[in-house]
N, C-alpha and C positions, 0 to 999 in steps of 0.2 A: 485373471490370476488365480492360481490354485494354491491353497494353503497346504504346505508339506511340513509336518511337525517332527520328522525323524531326527534323532540325536546326531546322526552322521551325515546330515544333509550337506553336500559340498557347497551350497549357496548360503548357508547360515553365517551370520556375523556375530562377533563376540558381544556379550551384553554384561550387565552388572553381575549376573549370576551364571555365567558360562555361555554356552551356545544358544543362539536365539532362533526360533522358528522363522521361516522365510517364505517368500512367494516367488513363483516362477510364472512368467507370462505365457499363457496357453490359449487365450481367447481375446477377442477384440474388445470385450466388455470386462474390465478388471473388477474383481471383488475387493472388498475392504480387508485390510489386515485386522485380525481380532484386536479388541481394545487392550487386552492384557499384553499383546505383543508391542503395541505402541508405548504403553506405560513402562515397559521393561527398560527402556533407555531414556525415558522422559526426564527432563530437568525443568524446574520452574525458576525463572530468574526475575530479579527486581533491579531495574536499571534507572538510576537517577538521571533526570534531564538537566541540561545546562540552562535552559530557559523553558518556562512553562509553555506548553504548546497544546492546543486543543483542550485547555483546561487541565492538562496532565503534568504533574511534577515528577512522577515515578512511573516508568513503563514496565508492566509485568508481561511476561510471555512464557509459554511452554515450548521447548524444543525437543525433538526426538530424532532418532537415527533409524534409517532403513537401509535397504540394499544399495541404493544409488546415492546416498548422502544423508543430509539432515533436512528436516522439515520444521516448520514453525506453526504454532496454534496460538494466536494472540488477538482474538476479537476484543474490542473495547468492552469494558466491564458492564456497560448498560445494555449491550446487545442481548437479545433473547436467544434461546437455543436454536431455533430454526435458522435465523440469520447467521449465527455463529458457526453452524455446521458447514457452511461454505468455506470458512477459514480452515476448518479441520480437513476438508477435502483437498484444499490447496497444499496444506502441509504434507499430507499423505502422498500426493502426486510428486512433490519435490523429493521426498525421502525414498520412494519406491520406484519412481519412473525416471527421475532426473530431468534435466532441462531439454527443451527442444533444440534442434540444430540452429546455430547462429548464422546470420548473414552479414554481420558487422562486428568489428573488434572493439569499438567504443560506442558509448551512448552519451550524447550531450545531456547535461542536467542543468536545471535551474537552481538558483539560490532560493531558499525558503526563509521568508521574514515573518516571524510571529507578530502578534499584535502588540509590539513593544513601542515605547515612546520614540519619537523621531530621533532623539539624541543617542539612541542605542543602535540605530540602523547600521552604522559603519562597523561596529563591533560584530554584529551578526554576519554582515556580508564578507568580512575578512575570513570567515570559515569556509568560503566557497571560492577559492582562487581560480581565476580564469573564467568564471561564469559571466555570460553576456545576457542572461535572462534571469529575472527574479520574480517569484510569486510572492505576493504580499497579502497577508491575512487582513481582512477588513470586517466591519460589522460586528466587532467583538462586543459581547454584553457588557454594559457599564461604560462603554466609550461612545464618542460622538463622531459625526461625519467629519468634523474639523480634525479630529485625531487621525482619521483615515487619510485625509488630504495631506496632512503634514507628513505622515509616515511615507506615503507614496512619493511625495516630492523629495524627501530625503533619499529614497532609493534611487530615483531618477538622476540624482547628482552623481551617482557612482556606477550605475548599471544602465546600459542603453535601452534595454527592452524590459517592460514591466507588465505582468499580468496580475489580476487581483482575484481573490477567492472570498466570497461572502458566506459560504456554507449554507445557503438557502435562508438567510436571516431577514432579507428584505421582502416587503410586499412590492407590488408593481410600481406605485407612485414613488416610494422611497428608493427603489432601484434606479428609476429614471433620474431622480434628483442626484443620487450619489454618483452615478456614471457620468453625468454632466459635470459635476463638481470635481471629480478626480481627474478627468481629462483623458488624453490619449493613452490607451493600453493595448497590449497584444490581444487580450481577450478577457472577458469577465466570466469567472467560473461560478456556476450555481448561484446566480443573484437571488433567486427565489426558490421556494421549496417545491412547488408543484410544476408539472409539465405544462399545464395551461398557462401559468404565470410566466414561465420561461418563454413560451411562444409569444405571449403578449409583449414582453420586453424586447424580444428579438425583432418583432415587426416594427418597432419604433426607433431603435438605436442603430447606429452604423457599425459599432464595435462588434466583433464576433462574440457569440455566447457559447460557453462550454458547459457541458452537463457532467456531473459526477454522481451525487446522491440519486438523481433521477434515473440513473442507469443501474448503479450497483445495489440500490435498495428497492428497486422496482420488481414487481412480479414478472413484468415483461420488459426486459432491458432494451428491446427494439422500439418501444413506444415513442421514445424521444425522437428517433429518426422519422417514424411515420407521421408524427405530429409536426415535423419541421420546427422543433423547438430549440435546436442547437446546431452550431456549426462544427463543434469539436467535441469528441468524447474523451473524457478523462477516465481511464480504466485502471482499476486496482486489482492486483492478482488475487490476494487473499479473499477479499469480500466477494469476488466473482467466482470463486471455486477453483482457481488454478491457472497455470500458464497456458495450457492448451485450450481451455474454455475462453480465455481472453483473446487468444489468437483467432479462434473461431468467431467470436463476437466482433472483432476487428473487421473480418471479412463481411459479416452480415450487416454491419452498421453503414458501411459505405460513406464514412466521413473521416476527417482527419482525427488521429488518435494521439493522445499523450498518456504514457504509462506513468503512474504515480504510486508512491508508497503509502502504506497505511501506518506510518510510524513504526516500520518493521525494524527488528534487530538485523544484524548482518546475515543471519540465516534466511530470514524472510526476504531481505533485500536481494540476496543472490537470485532468488526466483523472479523477482520483479525485473532486475537488470537482464536476466536471461530472456525474459519475455520481450523486452524492448529490443534486445539484440537480434531476436528472431522475427520481428515485424518486417514484412516485405517493403514497406515505406515508412519513413520516420522523418517528418518535416519540422517537428517542434522539439525543443528541449523537454526532457522528462523530469518529473519530480522525484528523483531517486538519489538525492543528496542529503536526506534528512538524518542519516546516521551521525552527522556532525552535531546534531542537537542533543545527542546522548552523551552524558558525562562518562559513562562506561557502557561498552557493548559486549556481546558474547564472544566476539572475535574482532580482528581489525575491521573497522567500518569501511564502507565504500566512500572514501574521501575523494572529492573531485580533484582531478589534475588537469590543468588547462581546460577547465569547464566540462570535463567528461569523466565517466567511470567505465571500467572494463568488466565484462562478465568473468566470473571465476567461481569455483567451488569453495565452500566455506566449511572449515572444521572449527568448532567452538574451542575456546581456551580451556585449560584444565582447571583453572581457579575461578570458576563462574561465581558471580554474585547471586547466590541462591536466595530465594524468597523465604519468609518465615514459615514454620511448619503448618500453621493454620491456612496460609495462603496456598501452599503446595496442595493441601487436602482439598481446598476450594477448587483449584484448577483441575485436579484429577477427577473430581466429581463432575465438573463441567464437561471435561472431555468425554466421560462415559455417557452423559446425556446427549451430547452432540453426535457421538458415534452411533447411538441408537437412532437418532434422527436420520443419519445417512443410511443406515441399514434398512430403514423403513421406506426409503425413496424408491 
């Protein structure tokens, strides 16, 4: 891509302060838009959650506009700049390149059940009409295996297919005990933190093992496949650097794939749904219904209908719930640092 700053550029889009410099594709290897161009339309939002999820009660995100639509930059607060730079690359791709061609009109999604008490499960599942698969969070800090067993049992009463996600919290003996106690599931996502541990668990249990963090937070995302440590790859668009990188990784991994969100706003979710819609094969429900966990979104959320969502472009609402000025400054500084990381790659 070649930066063209002219005031009369026919490809320029309106910004807060008039015409915005733009980019025209002229090479196979795109360059980055300058950081000030990204910040020209950037907004930082603060979105309250309906239920605490991944320890988060309020989701912060930065969204910005490019030639092909909107992009999102929302790495979790504890992530360092090197890891967070992938999220910025994904947002830039969405805003300046747009989605890849779709091969399907709808994407099946799973219900997502946070680590809530069993008596709250029905309320959570009611937000996912038509879902036939549920992903249940387990191994929450401060909870017990009994809590997990009770929660999964409550889900089974309402949803026929259940998968569990431990976010790498177990060691191998604990994982084996928990998997046995919880019983039949579609798969166990990231039972342990390391690839070596995943492989050890996979050799012993009959249930399929899925890898998430061991792919998206690894220096080599293909190591899981080479180590035969998982049956299923859970791929998240933002942490892996964008839609097209995920599609390329899907080809390289040669295993079943589930596309999942990273607690995206509707802007980020649009990119995740577009990726799932572009996969050549899709045999499992995807984790793309988490917009219903937000009390307020930046645009109408991707709410499952008959257990599925459809790809679409998203334009944010005019009355966005903006973050406080100090948080806006924090995110702008973070974007500048992450942009510098991308420029150095």
